[in-house]
NUVO-674786 format. One line per field, with one value per residue (C-alpha): residue in one letter; x, y, z. Coordinates in Angstrom, 3 decimals, padded with zeros to 6 digits. Layout:
// residues N
r <- [A	...]
x <- [X	...]
y <- [Y	...]
z <- [Z	...]
***
This chain:
// residues 377
r <- [M	T	A	R	F	R	E	S	Y	Q	F	D	S	G	L	E	Q	A	V	I	D	L	V	R	V	G	S	T	G	F	G	S	G	V	R	Q	L	A	T	R	L	V	R	A	V	P	P	G	V	A	D	P	E	S	F	R	A	Q	L	H	E	A	I	R	Q	S	T	R	S	V	S	A	R	F	N	P	N	D	V	P	R	D	T	E	G	S	H	P	V	A	L	V	D	G	I	P	D	G	S	G	L	I	L	P	P	E	T	Q	S	A	L	S	D	V	V	E	E	Y	Q	K	A	E	L	L	T	Q	A	G	V	R	P	S	R	S	I	L	L	S	G	P	P	G	V	G	K	T	M	T	A	R	W	L	A	Q	E	I	G	V	P	L	V	T	M	D	L	S	T	V	V	S	S	Y	L	G	S	S	G	R	N	I	K	A	V	L	D	Y	A	K	S	A	P	C	V	L	L	L	D	E	F	D	A	I	A	K	K	R	D	D	D	T	D	I	G	E	L	K	R	V	V	N	V	V	L	L	E	L	D	R	W	Q	E	A	S	L	L	V	A	A	T	N	H	P	Q	L	L	D	S	A	V	E	R	R	F	D	H	H	V	T	L	E	L	P	G	S	R	E	R	S	Q	I	M	A	D	L	S	R	G	C	A	L	D	E	R	V	M	G	V	V	V	A	V	T	E	G	H	S	G	S	D	L	A	R	L	W	N	N	A	R	R	R	S	V	L	R	G	T	P	A	E	Q	E	L	L	N	E	V	A	W	G	P	R	A	A	G	S	V	R	D	T	L	W	L	M	L	A	D	R	L	G	M	S	T	R	Q	I	A	S	R	A	G	V	S	H	P	T	V	S	S	A	I	K	R	A	R	A	A	A]
x <- [126.989	129.744	132.070	134.489	132.762	131.619	135.394	136.375	133.472	134.461	131.491	134.077	133.725	132.039	128.750	129.947	131.468	127.852	126.033	128.374	128.593	124.542	123.890	127.007	125.459	121.563	122.377	123.030	119.559	120.680	117.677	118.138	121.779	121.062	118.445	121.417	123.444	121.313	120.978	124.330	124.071	121.411	124.032	127.052	125.956	128.901	130.459	129.436	125.507	124.160	121.454	122.237	119.136	117.218	118.927	118.477	114.215	114.513	116.536	114.686	111.258	112.884	113.926	110.666	108.679	110.943	110.175	106.565	107.229	109.078	106.341	103.415	106.056	106.355	104.314	104.659	103.937	107.565	109.156	112.133	112.433	115.685	117.777	116.388	112.786	110.798	110.343	110.213	113.306	111.231	107.698	105.513	103.318	101.328	099.347	101.962	100.410	102.179	099.561	100.545	104.544	105.067	108.265	110.148	109.735	113.141	113.558	109.979	111.328	114.604	112.212	109.844	112.957	113.370	109.786	109.959	112.725	111.152	107.950	109.651	112.158	111.416	112.848	115.719	116.662	116.115	118.665	121.003	121.047	119.348	117.071	118.854	119.322	119.648	118.666	120.298	117.938	118.717	117.590	116.449	113.717	110.188	111.219	109.287	112.011	109.854	106.594	109.071	110.232	105.907	105.650	108.108	106.601	102.944	104.138	106.148	103.665	105.060	105.291	107.115	109.614	111.097	113.877	112.835	116.466	115.002	115.295	117.914	120.609	121.053	123.655	124.242	127.951	127.240	123.429	123.388	125.215	122.910	119.543	120.728	121.333	117.921	116.137	117.792	117.670	113.968	113.600	115.186	113.212	110.437	110.443	109.538	111.069	113.483	113.854	116.676	115.391	118.095	120.997	123.367	123.205	124.156	126.802	128.817	132.072	134.572	137.380	135.298	137.458	134.407	132.652	132.806	133.624	130.768	129.733	132.509	131.452	127.810	129.082	130.760	127.897	126.070	129.039	129.078	125.251	125.292	127.514	125.186	121.773	120.337	117.666	114.620	113.792	114.757	116.932	115.938	118.178	117.660	119.611	119.186	123.197	124.337	128.034	128.073	128.153	131.259	132.364	132.269	129.023	127.526	129.753	127.974	124.486	123.030	121.716	121.449	118.700	118.700	115.214	115.135	113.056	109.522	109.838	106.647	105.092	105.622	104.066	100.891	100.486	101.318	098.425	096.034	096.040	095.981	093.042	091.311	087.410	087.878	087.418	090.068	089.930	092.818	094.168	094.286	096.016	098.690	099.467	099.939	102.138	104.366	104.419	105.893	109.249	111.506	108.952	109.128	106.168	105.936	105.251	102.770	100.778	101.449	099.979	097.100	095.987	096.075	093.968	091.689	091.216	090.294	088.111	086.012	085.995	085.028	083.088	084.627	086.330	089.247	090.678	090.522	092.329	094.842	095.157	095.422	097.832	100.656	100.267	102.460	104.814	108.280	107.757	106.381	107.814	106.110	102.941	102.785	102.794	100.342	098.113	098.077	097.503	094.590	092.886	093.290	091.487	088.909	088.525	089.178	087.740	091.003	091.810	094.929	095.721	095.335	097.597	099.847	100.399	100.785	103.501	105.287	104.970	103.252	098.994	099.852	102.328	099.613	096.716	099.169	100.383	096.170	095.745	098.137	096.829	093.330	094.547	096.444	093.611]
y <- [132.381	130.129	129.571	131.907	134.605	134.466	134.125	137.239	139.779	142.042	144.212	147.128	147.541	150.682	150.973	150.412	147.441	146.250	146.838	144.470	142.087	142.050	142.121	139.332	137.211	137.525	137.243	133.191	133.284	132.561	134.262	133.192	134.015	137.641	138.005	136.690	139.199	141.741	140.722	140.684	144.796	145.067	144.095	146.010	149.351	149.831	152.958	155.612	155.017	158.580	157.593	154.463	154.083	154.341	152.502	149.828	150.127	150.048	147.085	145.383	145.869	144.436	141.051	140.756	141.523	138.782	136.704	136.722	136.285	132.879	131.462	132.267	130.097	127.022	123.825	120.921	119.200	120.663	117.852	116.754	113.516	110.769	110.520	108.015	109.777	107.332	108.520	111.861	112.668	114.837	114.658	117.594	118.156	121.997	121.934	120.340	119.574	119.489	120.317	116.616	118.042	117.135	118.464	119.607	122.822	124.363	122.306	123.708	126.825	126.464	125.541	128.616	131.056	129.922	130.114	133.832	134.754	133.713	135.152	138.354	138.274	141.554	143.140	141.227	141.718	145.520	144.789	144.055	139.950	137.140	134.458	131.088	128.837	124.778	122.984	119.716	117.190	114.106	111.641	107.805	106.751	107.769	110.934	113.335	114.465	114.352	115.867	119.052	119.502	119.213	121.576	124.255	124.415	124.945	127.644	129.572	129.310	127.279	123.602	121.113	119.076	115.955	114.074	110.463	108.757	105.809	107.148	109.684	107.203	105.243	102.548	104.531	106.330	109.999	110.140	109.845	113.388	115.299	114.049	115.535	118.430	118.254	118.048	121.113	122.997	122.578	123.596	127.026	127.973	128.980	129.361	125.883	123.570	120.607	118.044	116.209	112.603	110.332	112.465	110.527	107.978	111.122	112.458	110.108	110.844	110.266	108.550	104.954	103.299	100.094	103.434	103.636	106.366	107.750	108.046	110.302	112.985	113.187	114.383	116.969	117.856	118.450	120.186	122.503	123.087	123.989	126.518	128.484	127.690	130.688	131.793	131.783	128.180	126.480	123.358	120.501	117.338	114.177	111.799	108.367	108.664	111.886	110.370	108.844	112.667	114.423	116.588	119.315	118.938	118.941	122.318	124.174	123.670	127.105	125.206	121.694	119.983	116.827	115.253	113.077	110.314	111.885	111.833	111.499	115.140	114.570	111.049	112.289	115.229	112.952	110.118	112.804	114.383	110.460	109.567	113.329	112.002	108.903	109.744	107.800	107.109	109.410	106.220	104.351	107.132	107.334	104.085	103.947	106.646	105.081	101.647	103.442	105.018	104.399	104.903	107.178	109.218	106.810	103.661	105.104	106.469	102.573	101.649	103.497	102.501	098.921	099.604	101.686	098.957	096.018	098.455	099.341	095.621	093.984	096.603	097.497	100.466	101.755	102.191	098.173	097.627	099.995	098.424	094.770	096.599	097.528	094.774	092.309	094.953	096.315	095.076	098.032	097.675	098.713	100.500	101.668	097.121	096.639	099.424	098.050	094.492	096.115	097.288	094.155	092.526	095.230	096.407	093.182	091.269	088.566	085.997	086.300	083.168	084.400	087.412	085.476	083.687	086.250	088.094	084.782	085.383	083.288	084.052	085.103	087.808	088.955	088.463	090.780	093.239	094.133	094.027	096.858	098.886	098.465	099.744	102.476	103.778]
z <- [099.954	099.406	102.738	100.955	100.175	104.736	105.069	102.892	104.152	105.998	108.141	108.240	104.047	102.347	101.419	098.009	098.649	100.612	097.853	095.801	098.002	098.108	094.139	093.671	096.482	094.901	091.384	092.257	093.050	096.725	098.679	102.103	101.266	101.118	104.001	106.108	104.877	105.140	109.168	108.869	107.888	110.072	113.023	111.634	109.545	107.075	106.878	104.784	105.824	106.526	109.011	110.407	112.025	109.145	107.592	110.013	109.596	106.279	106.197	108.246	106.875	103.884	105.251	106.917	103.350	101.984	104.276	104.267	100.358	100.502	103.026	100.633	098.440	101.131	098.967	100.947	097.354	096.779	099.073	097.319	096.289	097.026	094.045	092.262	092.199	093.950	097.387	099.265	101.550	104.071	105.580	106.538	108.580	108.281	111.079	114.097	117.207	120.424	122.850	124.744	125.600	129.429	130.627	133.557	134.579	134.121	130.483	129.609	130.240	128.421	125.092	126.006	125.257	121.829	120.947	122.898	120.271	117.153	118.144	119.217	116.257	114.900	118.443	117.937	114.422	115.431	118.050	115.694	117.642	115.402	117.263	117.998	115.040	116.056	118.988	120.055	122.001	123.564	126.167	125.855	123.844	123.893	126.109	124.028	121.692	118.306	120.959	121.508	117.669	116.825	120.197	118.993	115.383	117.120	119.039	116.478	114.157	111.665	109.328	110.577	108.588	109.456	107.234	106.848	107.562	105.813	102.540	102.973	103.491	100.496	099.379	096.103	096.696	097.293	097.202	101.312	101.363	098.394	100.050	103.181	101.310	099.375	102.961	104.137	101.342	100.998	104.715	104.073	101.222	103.707	107.526	109.770	111.595	110.589	112.693	111.647	114.331	114.830	114.330	115.418	112.401	109.928	112.169	113.364	114.766	111.896	113.503	113.590	111.144	110.588	108.792	104.891	103.614	102.386	106.127	106.558	103.279	105.390	108.344	106.029	104.441	107.547	108.872	105.895	105.744	109.891	109.569	106.572	108.734	108.165	111.588	109.282	110.194	113.520	112.999	115.559	115.809	118.318	119.535	122.021	121.723	122.048	122.357	119.115	117.645	116.084	118.458	115.753	114.707	118.577	118.915	115.848	117.818	119.394	122.246	123.767	125.833	127.655	127.917	131.195	131.302	133.599	137.283	139.579	138.951	135.049	135.137	137.015	134.112	131.520	133.276	133.634	130.236	128.588	130.725	130.133	129.926	131.793	135.617	137.518	140.983	143.068	144.444	141.527	139.733	142.644	142.250	138.803	139.033	142.209	140.042	136.982	137.937	134.999	132.620	129.230	128.405	125.633	127.671	129.747	126.222	125.427	129.275	129.010	125.437	126.140	129.213	126.963	124.407	126.980	128.692	125.289	124.031	127.447	129.280	131.898	133.334	132.106	135.853	136.411	133.288	134.053	137.531	135.914	133.362	136.288	138.504	136.662	135.336	137.573	141.198	143.444	146.667	150.658	151.099	147.270	146.690	149.528	148.352	144.832	146.051	147.887	144.842	142.699	145.832	145.885	142.292	140.166	142.864	142.972	145.315	147.980	146.200	142.539	143.560	145.250	142.152	139.663	142.354	143.105	146.548	149.207	149.928	153.535	152.663	149.997	153.247	155.635	152.430	151.974	156.073	156.175	153.217	155.115	158.112	156.262	154.684]
***
């Protein structure tokens, strides 16, 4: 569907004009454009239709059947390749797994609302309302933006298509825009969740004089494709630097969701999920959660995996290696520090001098802290 067609079409046109427009778009082979126009006709039945409700119901059924037909043709082996034909420009996960996603309740609720829209898409379509088409995820590295996209795809029940930024952005003039459009067209071919990771790399502000003209053209491609995006697939863009995005791009997203570093509640849930099958003492877990403030979910996963590997190789309890892993990271303070040093002494068998040497304090300081922790236990 061309931009000129979208601008010129008025839904107060008669039935004859609606049929002509459908034929015009359909004859170009642009199936997604036909479905998009049909969805609009459900929302605004053109004058001349004798029974609007029956028209809506039949049109809705036609859309549903066409979507199923398209879904059946989705083939991960048809992933588009770069303009040189050497590398695929997208990755397809047919069975995405987002079961490890742990977010604050309000953030999880916002994402669950989007999932419900897709699970009840027929109800929305019958009412002439379209589901959300796009989400912009922002937040620091490691907070779960990619995992969120996996979770959305898993819950909606569709594949996850991820644009491969390293192959999409080409040094050849004009190739980057063509590569991006190829990925977007592929994602439109059947219902899916499309993840555009590191989105700021292809949607930067166009007022940056240091950028070459090619990157500005890429932003224009992204703008046009966001306008054309259909609701059969959910587009998810992720960025660590939302301040770098072109404002015209940012405005085109239905939802903006900011993912924060996990709080103590979320860190506790993440550690419990990571250590499933390895019973950890509650006090150890409490200390680990307390001293990992400011850690991202990926930081916690790396911490646990390091501890677990050493546990297997050395034949030691996992919680001992976990304590050793967190003991010399960011400095704990107050009662948390006292409890940590007590555990290092009791569970790892470290002397007060060893702890003092590693912590950079005097051994009497460690002794006093351990005494306070024993008294409080």
